N, C-alpha and C positions, 0 to 999 in steps of 0.2 A: 418482485423479481424471482420469487420461488418457482413460478411457472416456467420462467426462462431456464432456470437451473435444471429443472426436471426434464425439459425438452432437450437440453444439451446432453444430459446423462443418457437419456434414452437413445439419442442419435449415436452417441459413442458406443453404447451397448450393441446397437444394430450392426455397426461396423465390426465389432469383435465377434459377434456370432457368425458372420460370414466367413471368418477364418478359423473358428474353433473346431478342433477335431480333424484338421486337415494336414497333420504332420508339419506343424509350423517350425521353422528354423529360428533358433535364438542365438543372438550374438552377445558375448560377454561385454559388460561395461567396466565399471571401476574395480570390481572384485568378483570372486567366485559366485557370490549370491545375487549379484545384480546383472540381469540380462535384459535385452530388448528384442522385440520382434517387429516385423512390418505392421502387425496389428496395432501395437502401441502407437506407432507413428501415424498410421491412417486414422485411428480414433482421435488422436490429438489434433491432427489437421482439421478434422471435421468439427471438433468442439471449439477450437481456437478461432477458426474462421467465422463460426456463427456468433461467438461472443463479440468479435470485432465488428461484425455487421450490426449487432443490436446495441452494443455498448462501446462505441469507439474511443471514448475518453478514459475508460477504466484500465487499470493495470492488470496484467496477467502473469502468473507464475505457473509454469507447466513443467512436468517432469522431463520431457524429452527435448523441448525447444528452449527451456530456460525462462528468463525474465524479460518481459516487455513492460517496463515501468513508465507510467504516465503521471502527470500532475493531477492526481485524483485521490480522494479519500477511500475509494473502493478498489479492492484487489480480488480478482478471481484466482483461486488456487485449484489446479486441475491435475488429477492423476487419471490418465486415459485408460490405463489397464493396471489395476492393483492386483497383484498375484500373477505376475508375468510367468514365473517359473511353473506355477500350476497350470496356467493356460497352455504353455508350450508342451507340457507333459500330457495334455488331454484331461486334466483334473478340473472339475467345474467350480473351483473355489477362486473366483476372480470377479472383477467388476470395475465400475467407474466411480470415482469420487470427485465431487465438485463442491467447493465452498466459496462463499463470498464473504470477504472481510471488510469491515469498515475500520480504518486505521489498522490496528493489530487484532481486533476482536471479531471472531466469526459471528455473522448475523444470519446466515442461512447455510444449510448443508444438505447434500443429497448423496446417497449411497445406493447404487443400482447393481443388482445381481442379475445379469441378463439371461442366464440359463434358466432360472426359476421365474424370472419376470418381477421379482420382489423389488420394491422401491421404498427405501427409508428416507425420510426427510424431516427437517426441523427448521423452524425459524426461532430466533432468540425471543424467549418469553412466550412462545406459542405451543410448547410441548413437542413431543416427537411422535411420528406416525409411520406406520408401514402399510402400504397399499390402502391408505385412507383411514386406517384404524389407529387409535391412540395406543401407544405402547409404553411399557415401563420396565425398569430393571426388576430383578427378582426381589421378593420380600424375605427370602431365606436368610437368617441371621448368622449361620454357622458355616465356616469354610469347609468343614468335614462333610457337608451335605451337598456341595456344588461341584460342577465341572469348571475347570479353570483353563483359559487359553494361554499358551506360552509361545512367543515368537522370538526367534533370534536368527541371525545370519551365520554363515561360516566364520569361524574364528581366525583372526589374523596371526595368532601366536598361541603357543602352549599356555602362557599365562592367562590370556583371555578365555581360552577354552576351559581351563580349570575353574576360573571364576564363574563363568556361566553355568558350568556343571554343578558347582557347589550351591549356587542359588536355586537351580532347578531341583536339586536333591532336597533342599529344605521345603520347597513348595510341595513336592511329592509326598512329604510326611504330614501335610496339613489339609490337603483337599481330597475330595472323593476320587477324582481322576483328572488327568491333564489332557487337553486336546490342542492340536497345533495345525491350523491351516496356514498360519503366517500370512494372513491376508485380511482384507476388509471384512470377511465373513466373521472373524472373531468379534469385531466391534458391533456388527449387526446383531449377533446373538447375545452379546452383553446387553444391548439396548432393549431387546425384546424379552429378556429374562431367561433365555435358554442356558446361557452361561452365567456363572456368578461374577466373573470378571476376567481381566486379561492383563498380561505383561508383554511388552514388546521391547526388546533390548536394542533395536536398531531401526529407527524410522526417520523419515524426512517430513518436511512441512506438508507436502501433498498427500502423505499417508494419513495424517492425523487431524488436519484442520476441520474437515467435515465430520469425521467420527466423534471428535471432541464435543462438538455442539449437539450432535444427535444423542450421545450418551448422557450428557448433562441435562438435556431437555427431557430425557426419559427418567430423570430422577437420580442418575448416578454421579459418581465423581470421576474426573478424568484429569490426571496430574502428571508431573514427571515422576520418575521412579523414587524420588526422595519425598514425594508428597507435596511439592510446591506447585503453585499454579504455573501453567505454561505461558510463555510469551514467545511470539513468532517473529523471526527475522524476515522482514519483507524487503531487504536490500537486494542489490545485484548478486550478493553471495548467499541468497536464501537457500539454494539447493545444496550447499556444502555443510550445513549444520545437521548433526545427527541428534535425535531426541530419543531418550529412553522413557517409556510411558507406562503408567499403571492406571487401570480403569476398573470400575465395578460399582455394585450397589454400595451405599455409604458404609454400612457396618462391615461388609466384606473387604472393601478398600482399606479400611482402618486396620483390620486384622492382617491383611496381606502386607501392608506397609511394615508392620512389626516383624513379619517373617523375613522380608527383604533386608531389614535392618539387623537381622540375626537373632530375633526373639523367638 
């Protein structure tokens, strides 16, 4: 089914590219950091329709249209446009994420960056690949020698803003530099070793199901921000759960976990 997932992602990416750079209007969703464009909706329609045609008995959880749950062990998790704010601003840090879960475990994941044409994919136990070539996380063992991705959304309160700022301040004292696309690009570059790792303080299941598998199959660790294995909510309320995640090469993940804990 990996070939299907790749086809779904490429089709969604083609839809996005038809609208990129054309002064796209964005509507706010639940808060300041969450917006939606017609491109999100069009890409999702394309992907979901094709999944339904090829796998009519499978469940689907998609960012814009929600949950279509069936009596099946398999669930497709779809983010038709990850990095919507970047897309709407004309910044090329966006793409399509598609994962297939069996029960709650990702068994395949695809990450497509349509501007560059790069396609990252993984099957459980089969390693991670970009454009057909095997990839792996960095072998660099020291935080001070790597770039680190940091993603977070607008703070809902002064308390949250101060907490986020304090965490980021600790990170800035330990890594070579911080980068922030706040999108699937962060996970892609962790998986292929360009970034040492990433933290994201506000994600949903469709943001992380595919990247989790790709980073793990590239030899990295991908956990919640406390270092625990992630478990996904695949109920009708799946889209409401917020995940804080930490990913990176194993040695760097361990060091960053200490930093986040105040070490």
